N, C-alpha and C positions, 0 to 999 in steps of 0.2 A: 374469152376475149371477143370483142365485137368485130365483126367482119363487114366490110363495106360491100353493099350489093352493087353489082355492075349496073351502070347507067346505060340504057340503050340509046344510042345516038341516032339510030335509024328510025325512030318513031315519027309519025306525021306531026306537023307543026301544031295542030290542035291538041293532040295528046300531050305534047311537051308543055304547052301552056297550062293545061289542066293539072298536070303533075306539079307544076310550080305554084298553081293557084291554091291547092289544098292546104299547105302550111299557112298561107296568108289568111285564108278563111278561118282556119282553126285559131290562129292568133287573134283575129278580130273577135271571134266568139268568146274566147277566154278573157280578152280585154273588156268586152261588154259585161259579162257576168261578174268579173272582178271589180269593175267600177261600181256596179249596182250593189255589190256586197257591202261596200263601205258607204257610198254616197246616195244610194237609192232611197225611196220612200220608207222602206222597211229595213234599211241597212244598219250597220253598226253605229254610225253617227246618229241616225234617227233614234236608235234605241236609247241613247243617253238623254235625248230630248223627251222621249216618252217617259223615262224614269223620273225626270224632274217634274214633268206634268202630273204624274201619279202622286208624287209627294205633295204638291200644291193642292191637288184635289182631295187628298186624304186629310190634310189639315183643315180644309174648308168643310169637309164632311163632318169632322170631329166638332168644329165650332157650331155647325148647324144641329148636330145631335145634342150638344150641351144646351143650346137655345131651346130646342124642342122639349128637353127634360124640364127646363125651368118653366116653360109655358104649361106643361102638363101639371106641374106642381101648383101653379096658380089656378088652373082649371079645377084641380081637385079641391082646392079651398072654396070654390064656388059651387060645390055639389048641391043639388036641390034638396037633398034629404037632410043635410046638416051643414048649412053655410056657416062659416066662421065669422062671428059678429065683429071681431076686431078687424079682420081683413075687409069686410064689407064697409065698416066705418072709415077705414083708411082710403078705400077706393072712392067712396062718396065725397069725402073731403077733398081728395086730389082732383077729381073730375069737376065737381060743382063749386069748389072754392068756399065751402061752408066752414064756419067755426062758431064756437059758443062765445058768449060775452067775456068769459074769464080766460080765454085761450089767446095765444099769440103765435103767429106763424113766422118762422125765420127760414128764409130760403138761402141755401148755401150754393155757391157757384159749383158747376159741374167740374169734376176732376178730369184732367187730360187723360187720353188713352194710355194704358200701361202703368199708371200710378195707383197704388192701393188706397 
């Protein structure tokens, strides 16, 4: 059973003030750390924002990785030891706009994003 400690009433005024100040300071310190646990820069709420940002950046990294792999494939076709003649012909025609007299170029409109 908890027993109450006797409060000394004959303490000097300064000591009584300090005795009452300790719980208030402790409460303020707990309030400060409790607030920053949830609302601070590295608190629980900020953690959810960081997790969302990680997901966005991971998706962006995957898209960049896929683009890099596609570019590496195109560069491999342009290898100086064995260039692919069909790919070279396609690049030259696309860049220079060249065609033979018996060929016809039909340009199709670009598809909107997300459509196959």
